[in-house]
C-alpha positions in Angstrom: -30.6 5.2 41.0 -26.9 5.0 41.1 -25.2 1.8 42.3 -21.9 1.8 44.1 -20.1 -1.5 44.5 -17.8 -2.8 47.3 -15.2 -5.4 47.7 -15.9 -8.6 49.6 -16.2 -8.0 53.4 -15.5 -4.3 53.0 -17.3 -1.0 53.5 -14.4 1.1 52.1 -15.1 2.9 48.9 -12.6 2.0 46.2 -11.3 4.7 43.8 -13.3 3.5 40.8 -16.5 3.9 42.8 -15.4 7.3 44.2 -14.8 8.4 40.6 -18.2 7.2 39.6 -19.9 9.2 42.4 -17.6 12.3 41.7 -18.3 12.4 38.0 -22.0 12.2 38.6 -22.3 14.7 41.5 -19.8 17.3 40.4 -22.5 18.6 38.0 -23.5 22.0 39.5 -27.1 21.4 38.6 -27.2 18.5 41.1 -26.0 20.5 44.1 -28.4 20.2 46.9 -30.1 17.1 45.5 -31.9 15.0 48.0 -31.1 11.2 48.1 -31.6 8.1 50.1 -28.8 5.6 50.4 -29.4 1.9 51.0 -26.6 -0.5 51.7 -26.5 -4.3 51.0 -24.3 -7.3 51.6 -24.1 -10.7 49.8 -25.3 -13.9 51.5 -21.9 -15.0 52.8 -21.7 -14.7 56.6 -24.4 -14.4 59.3 -27.4 -12.2 58.8 -26.4 -10.1 61.9 -22.9 -9.5 60.4 -24.3 -8.7 57.0 -26.7 -6.2 58.4 -23.9 -4.4 60.2 -21.8 -4.4 57.0 -24.7 -3.1 54.9 -25.1 -0.2 57.4 -21.4 0.6 57.2 -21.7 0.7 53.4 -24.6 3.0 53.5 -22.8 5.3 55.9 -19.6 5.3 53.7 -21.5 6.4 50.7 -23.6 8.9 52.6 -20.5 10.5 54.1 -18.8 10.8 50.7 -21.9 12.3 49.1 -22.1 15.1 51.8 -18.8 16.4 50.4 -20.6 17.3 47.2 -23.5 19.1 48.9 -25.9 16.3 48.4 -28.6 16.1 51.1 -28.8 12.6 52.4 -32.3 12.2 53.8 -31.8 8.6 54.9 -28.9 6.1 55.0 -30.0 2.6 55.9 -28.4 -0.8 55.8 -30.8 -3.5 54.6 -28.7 -6.6 55.1 -28.4 -9.4 52.6 -29.4 -8.9 49.0 -30.1 -11.9 46.9 -30.9 -10.1 43.7 -28.2 -11.7 41.7 -26.5 -15.1 41.7 -23.3 -13.2 41.0 -22.4 -12.4 44.6 -20.3 -9.3 43.9 -23.3 -7.6 42.4 -25.1 -7.8 45.7 -22.2 -6.0 47.6 -23.4 -2.5 47.0 -25.1 0.6 48.0 -27.9 2.3 46.0 -28.2 6.0 45.8 -31.9 6.8 45.2 -32.8 10.3 44.0 -35.9 11.7 45.7 -35.9 15.3 44.8 -34.5 18.8 44.7 -32.7 20.2 47.7 -33.4 23.4 49.6 
């Protein structure tokens, strides 16, 4: 699993996170890899808003991955994540590796 973090109230990928994704997926051996992407939000704001934001985060990561020939099988927003008391660690998308591509 690769975690990609977002700024507060944002679904825009910042450069540091784009570099993280790029450095991982530029490896030729990973071309065509199948993944699932799950977006999350922290607990600030309404559940409805956070679900929408988490979906936008999953889509942003999914769209960026497709540039590298990664097959995104599923991109889903799961709403609020309460995994960490440090709120910024809950503002993320997870890229889950599920297998080889075509």
